MARTIMI-647381 format. One record per residue: x, y, z of N, C-alpha, C, O, CB in turn; residue in three letters. Coordinates in Angstrom, 1 decimal, always signed. Glycine has a CB too. Layout:
BEGIN
NODE, X, Y, Z, X, Y, Z, X, Y, Z, X, Y, Z, X, Y, Z, ALA
...
***
This chain:
BEGIN
NODE, +36.3, +54.3, +119.8, +37.1, +54.3, +121.0, +37.0, +52.8, +121.8, +37.9, +52.3, +122.3, +36.8, +55.6, +121.9, MET
NODE, +35.9, +52.4, +121.7, +35.7, +50.9, +122.4, +36.9, +50.0, +121.9, +37.7, +49.4, +122.6, +34.0, +50.2, +121.9, THR
NODE, +36.8, +50.0, +120.4, +37.6, +48.9, +119.8, +39.1, +49.2, +120.1, +39.9, +48.3, +120.4, +37.5, +48.8, +118.2, GLU
NODE, +39.4, +50.6, +120.2, +40.7, +50.9, +120.5, +41.2, +50.3, +122.0, +42.3, +49.7, +122.3, +40.8, +52.5, +120.3, SER
NODE, +40.3, +50.6, +122.8, +40.4, +50.0, +124.3, +40.4, +48.6, +124.4, +41.0, +48.0, +125.3, +39.3, +50.6, +125.2, ARG
NODE, +39.7, +47.9, +123.5, +39.8, +46.3, +123.4, +41.0, +46.0, +122.9, +41.5, +45.0, +123.5, +38.7, +45.5, +122.4, ASN
NODE, +41.7, +46.5, +122.0, +43.1, +46.3, +121.5, +44.0, +46.5, +122.7, +44.9, +45.6, +122.9, +43.4, +47.1, +120.3, ALA
NODE, +43.9, +47.4, +123.4, +44.8, +47.8, +124.4, +44.6, +46.7, +125.5, +45.6, +46.2, +126.1, +44.4, +49.1, +124.9, LEU
NODE, +43.4, +46.4, +125.8, +43.2, +45.3, +127.0, +43.7, +44.2, +126.4, +44.2, +43.5, +127.3, +41.7, +45.0, +127.5, ASP
NODE, +43.7, +43.7, +125.0, +44.2, +42.3, +124.6, +45.7, +42.5, +124.7, +46.4, +41.6, +125.1, +43.7, +41.9, +123.1, ALA
NODE, +46.4, +43.7, +124.4, +47.9, +43.6, +124.4, +48.1, +43.7, +126.0, +49.0, +43.0, +126.4, +48.7, +44.7, +123.5, LEU
NODE, +47.5, +44.5, +126.9, +48.0, +44.2, +128.4, +47.8, +42.9, +128.6, +48.9, +42.2, +128.8, +47.2, +44.8, +129.6, ASP
NODE, +46.8, +42.4, +128.5, +46.8, +41.0, +128.8, +47.5, +39.9, +128.3, +47.6, +38.9, +128.9, +45.7, +40.6, +128.6, ARG
NODE, +48.0, +40.1, +127.2, +48.7, +39.0, +126.2, +50.2, +39.3, +125.9, +50.9, +38.5, +125.4, +47.9, +38.8, +124.7, ASP
NODE, +50.6, +40.5, +126.3, +52.0, +41.2, +126.0, +53.1, +40.1, +126.5, +53.9, +39.6, +125.7, +52.2, +42.8, +126.8, PHE
NODE, +53.1, +39.8, +127.7, +54.1, +38.9, +128.3, +54.0, +37.5, +127.9, +55.0, +36.7, +127.9, +54.1, +38.9, +129.8, LEU
NODE, +53.1, +37.1, +127.5, +52.7, +35.7, +127.0, +53.6, +35.6, +125.3, +54.3, +34.8, +124.9, +50.7, +35.6, +127.0, GLY
NODE, +53.0, +36.8, +124.7, +53.5, +36.8, +123.3, +55.0, +36.9, +123.7, +55.7, +36.1, +123.1, +52.8, +38.2, +122.4, ILE
NODE, +55.6, +37.7, +124.3, +57.1, +37.9, +124.5, +57.9, +36.6, +124.7, +58.9, +36.2, +124.1, +57.5, +38.8, +125.7, ARG
NODE, +57.1, +36.0, +125.7, +57.7, +34.6, +126.1, +57.6, +33.5, +124.7, +58.6, +32.9, +124.4, +56.5, +33.8, +127.5, HIS
NODE, +56.7, +33.6, +124.1, +56.7, +32.5, +123.1, +57.5, +33.0, +122.0, +58.2, +32.1, +121.4, +55.2, +32.3, +122.5, GLU
NODE, +57.6, +34.2, +121.6, +58.6, +34.8, +120.6, +60.1, +34.6, +121.1, +60.9, +34.3, +120.2, +58.3, +36.5, +120.4, LEU
NODE, +60.5, +34.7, +122.3, +61.8, +34.2, +122.7, +62.1, +32.8, +122.7, +63.3, +32.4, +122.4, +62.0, +34.5, +123.9, LEU
NODE, +60.9, +31.9, +122.9, +61.1, +30.5, +122.8, +61.5, +29.9, +121.3, +62.2, +29.0, +121.0, +59.8, +29.7, +123.4, ASN
NODE, +60.7, +30.8, +120.4, +61.0, +30.4, +118.9, +62.4, +30.8, +118.5, +63.1, +30.1, +117.7, +60.0, +31.0, +117.8, VAL
NODE, +62.7, +32.1, +119.1, +64.2, +32.6, +118.7, +65.2, +31.8, +119.4, +66.3, +31.7, +118.9, +64.4, +34.1, +119.1, ALA
NODE, +64.9, +31.1, +120.5, +65.8, +30.2, +121.4, +65.9, +29.0, +120.5, +67.0, +28.6, +120.2, +65.2, +29.7, +122.9, ALA
NODE, +64.8, +28.4, +120.0, +65.0, +27.2, +119.1, +65.8, +27.4, +117.9, +66.8, +26.7, +117.6, +63.8, +26.8, +118.6, ALA
NODE, +65.4, +28.6, +117.0, +66.1, +28.9, +115.8, +67.6, +28.9, +116.2, +68.3, +28.1, +115.5, +65.7, +30.3, +115.3, LEU
NODE, +67.9, +29.5, +117.1, +69.2, +29.6, +117.7, +70.0, +28.4, +117.8, +71.2, +28.3, +117.4, +69.1, +30.1, +119.1, ASP
NODE, +69.3, +27.2, +118.5, +69.8, +25.8, +118.7, +70.0, +25.3, +117.3, +71.0, +24.7, +116.9, +68.7, +24.8, +119.7, ARG
NODE, +68.9, +25.5, +116.4, +69.1, +25.0, +115.2, +70.3, +25.4, +114.2, +70.8, +24.7, +113.3, +67.9, +25.2, +114.7, VAL
NODE, +70.8, +26.7, +114.5, +71.8, +27.2, +113.7, +73.2, +26.8, +114.4, +74.1, +26.7, +113.7, +71.6, +28.8, +113.5, ASP
NODE, +73.3, +26.7, +115.6, +74.4, +26.2, +116.3, +74.6, +24.6, +116.0, +75.7, +24.1, +116.3, +74.2, +26.5, +117.7, ARG
NODE, +73.6, +24.0, +115.4, +73.6, +22.4, +115.3, +74.2, +22.0, +114.1, +74.4, +20.8, +113.9, +72.3, +21.8, +115.4, GLY
NODE, +74.5, +23.0, +113.2, +75.3, +22.5, +112.0, +74.7, +23.0, +110.6, +73.7, +23.7, +110.6, +75.3, +20.9, +112.0, GLY
NODE, +75.2, +22.7, +109.7, +74.8, +23.2, +108.3, +73.6, +22.4, +107.9, +72.8, +23.1, +107.2, +75.9, +22.9, +107.3, ASP
NODE, +73.3, +21.3, +108.1, +72.4, +20.3, +107.3, +70.9, +21.0, +107.5, +70.1, +21.3, +106.6, +72.4, +18.5, +108.0, ALA
NODE, +70.7, +21.3, +108.7, +69.0, +21.9, +108.8, +69.0, +23.3, +108.3, +67.9, +23.8, +108.1, +68.4, +22.0, +110.5, LEU
NODE, +70.1, +24.0, +108.2, +70.2, +25.5, +107.9, +70.1, +25.7, +106.2, +69.9, +26.7, +105.6, +71.7, +26.3, +108.5, ARG
NODE, +70.3, +24.6, +105.6, +70.3, +24.6, +104.2, +68.9, +25.3, +103.6, +67.9, +24.9, +104.1, +70.7, +23.2, +103.6, ALA
NODE, +69.0, +26.1, +102.6, +68.0, +26.8, +102.1, +66.8, +26.2, +101.5, +65.7, +26.7, +101.3, +68.5, +27.6, +101.3, PRO
NODE, +67.3, +24.8, +101.1, +66.3, +23.9, +100.3, +65.5, +23.0, +101.3, +64.7, +22.2, +101.0, +67.2, +22.9, +99.1, ASP
NODE, +65.8, +23.2, +102.7, +65.1, +22.3, +103.8, +63.6, +23.0, +103.7, +63.5, +24.2, +103.9, +65.9, +22.5, +105.7, ASP
NODE, +62.6, +22.3, +103.4, +61.4, +22.6, +103.4, +60.8, +23.0, +104.6, +59.9, +23.9, +104.7, +60.8, +21.7, +102.9, PRO
NODE, +61.3, +22.4, +105.7, +60.8, +22.9, +107.2, +61.3, +24.4, +107.4, +60.5, +25.3, +107.8, +61.6, +21.9, +108.6, ARG
NODE, +62.5, +24.6, +107.2, +63.0, +26.1, +107.5, +62.4, +27.0, +106.8, +62.3, +28.2, +107.2, +64.4, +26.3, +107.4, MET
NODE, +62.0, +26.6, +105.5, +61.5, +27.5, +104.4, +60.0, +28.0, +105.0, +59.5, +29.1, +104.8, +61.4, +26.7, +102.9, ALA
NODE, +59.3, +26.9, +105.6, +57.8, +27.1, +106.1, +58.0, +28.1, +107.4, +57.4, +29.1, +107.5, +57.1, +25.4, +106.6, ARG
NODE, +58.9, +27.7, +108.4, +59.1, +28.6, +109.4, +59.6, +29.7, +109.1, +59.4, +30.7, +109.8, +60.0, +28.2, +110.4, ILE
NODE, +60.3, +30.0, +107.9, +60.6, +31.5, +107.4, +59.3, +32.3, +106.8, +59.1, +33.5, +106.9, +61.8, +31.4, +106.1, GLY
NODE, +58.5, +31.3, +106.3, +57.1, +32.0, +105.7, +56.2, +32.4, +106.9, +55.6, +33.5, +106.9, +56.3, +31.0, +104.8, GLU
NODE, +56.2, +31.3, +107.9, +55.3, +31.9, +109.1, +55.8, +32.9, +109.7, +55.0, +33.6, +110.2, +54.9, +30.9, +110.2, ALA
NODE, +57.0, +33.3, +109.9, +57.8, +34.7, +110.5, +57.3, +35.7, +109.8, +56.7, +36.6, +110.3, +59.5, +34.7, +110.5, ILE
NODE, +57.4, +35.6, +108.3, +56.8, +36.6, +107.5, +55.5, +37.0, +107.9, +55.2, +38.2, +108.0, +56.8, +36.2, +106.2, LYS
NODE, +54.6, +36.1, +108.0, +53.1, +36.3, +108.3, +53.1, +37.0, +109.7, +52.3, +38.0, +109.8, +52.2, +34.8, +108.3, VAL
NODE, +53.8, +36.6, +110.7, +53.7, +37.4, +112.0, +53.9, +38.8, +111.7, +53.2, +39.6, +112.3, +54.8, +36.9, +113.1, LEU
NODE, +54.9, +39.4, +110.8, +55.1, +40.6, +110.5, +54.2, +41.4, +109.9, +54.3, +42.7, +109.7, +56.0, +40.6, +109.9, GLY
NODE, +53.1, +40.8, +109.4, +52.0, +41.5, +108.8, +51.2, +42.1, +109.7, +51.5, +41.8, +110.9, +51.1, +40.7, +108.1, GLU
NODE, +50.3, +43.0, +109.4, +49.5, +43.7, +110.2, +48.2, +43.8, +110.2, +47.6, +44.8, +110.6, +49.8, +44.7, +110.2, SER
NODE, +47.6, +42.8, +109.7, +46.2, +42.4, +109.5, +45.8, +41.1, +110.3, +46.5, +40.2, +110.7, +46.0, +42.1, +107.9, GLU
NODE, +44.7, +41.2, +110.5, +44.1, +40.1, +111.3, +44.0, +38.7, +110.5, +44.1, +38.7, +109.3, +42.7, +40.6, +111.7, ALA
NODE, +43.8, +37.6, +111.1, +44.0, +36.2, +110.4, +45.4, +35.7, +110.3, +45.6, +34.8, +109.6, +43.6, +36.2, +108.9, GLY
NODE, +46.4, +36.3, +111.1, +47.5, +35.5, +111.1, +47.6, +33.9, +111.3, +48.2, +33.1, +110.7, +48.2, +36.2, +111.9, ARG
NODE, +46.8, +33.7, +112.4, +46.9, +32.5, +113.0, +46.3, +31.4, +111.7, +47.0, +30.3, +111.6, +46.0, +32.6, +114.5, ALA
NODE, +45.3, +31.6, +111.0, +45.0, +30.8, +110.0, +45.9, +30.7, +108.9, +46.1, +29.7, +108.3, +43.9, +31.1, +109.6, GLU
NODE, +46.5, +32.0, +108.5, +47.6, +32.0, +107.5, +48.9, +31.0, +107.8, +49.4, +30.3, +107.0, +48.2, +33.5, +107.6, ARG
NODE, +49.2, +31.1, +109.1, +50.2, +30.4, +109.6, +50.0, +28.8, +109.5, +50.8, +28.0, +109.1, +50.3, +30.8, +111.1, ILE
NODE, +48.7, +28.6, +109.9, +48.4, +27.1, +110.0, +48.4, +26.7, +108.4, +48.8, +25.6, +108.1, +46.8, +26.7, +110.9, GLN
NODE, +47.9, +27.5, +107.5, +47.8, +26.9, +106.1, +49.5, +26.9, +105.5, +49.8, +26.2, +104.6, +46.7, +28.0, +105.0, MET
NODE, +50.4, +27.7, +106.1, +51.7, +27.4, +105.8, +52.2, +26.0, +106.0, +52.8, +25.3, +105.2, +52.5, +28.2, +106.3, VAL
NODE, +51.9, +25.7, +107.1, +52.2, +24.3, +107.8, +51.1, +23.1, +107.3, +51.2, +21.9, +107.6, +52.1, +24.5, +109.6, PHE
NODE, +50.2, +23.4, +106.7, +49.1, +22.3, +106.2, +49.6, +21.8, +104.7, +50.2, +22.4, +103.8, +47.4, +23.1, +106.0, SER
NODE, +49.2, +20.7, +104.6, +49.5, +20.0, +103.2, +48.0, +20.4, +102.4, +46.9, +20.5, +102.8, +49.8, +18.2, +103.3, ARG
NODE, +48.4, +20.5, +101.3, +47.3, +20.7, +100.2, +46.1, +19.4, +100.3, +46.4, +18.2, +100.6, +48.1, +20.7, +98.6, ALA
NODE, +44.9, +19.9, +100.1, +43.9, +18.9, +100.1, +44.1, +17.7, +99.2, +44.4, +18.0, +98.0, +42.7, +19.5, +99.9, TYR
NODE, +44.0, +16.6, +99.5, +44.2, +15.5, +98.5, +43.0, +14.5, +98.8, +43.0, +13.8, +99.8, +45.8, +14.9, +98.5, ASP
NODE, +42.0, +14.5, +97.8, +40.9, +13.6, +98.1, +41.2, +12.0, +98.1, +40.4, +11.2, +98.6, +39.7, +13.9, +97.1, SER
NODE, +42.3, +11.6, +97.7, +42.6, +10.3, +97.7, +43.8, +9.9, +98.9, +44.7, +9.0, +98.7, +43.1, +9.9, +96.2, ASN
NODE, +43.9, +10.6, +99.9, +44.9, +10.5, +100.9, +44.8, +9.2, +101.5, +45.8, +8.7, +102.1, +44.8, +11.5, +102.0, TRP
NODE, +43.8, +8.6, +101.5, +43.8, +7.3, +102.1, +44.1, +6.0, +101.2, +44.1, +4.9, +101.6, +42.5, +7.2, +102.7, ARG
***
């Protein structure tokens, strides 16, 4: 029961902030859509990554923040300098 209560406490505390951030993302994507076809092209890697991140948000397991960070991260390159 404690884990369930902790989850409810977290949801009670964070719900409005989560709602706010999701609305911000939706509004930004709407602005991109209204901006023309160039950025909506399916081959634009930024839009592809945003789409991948949104899919991760829909998952129901912990660790979403790490997985989203990895979506936007470059692969390790030992010769980057």
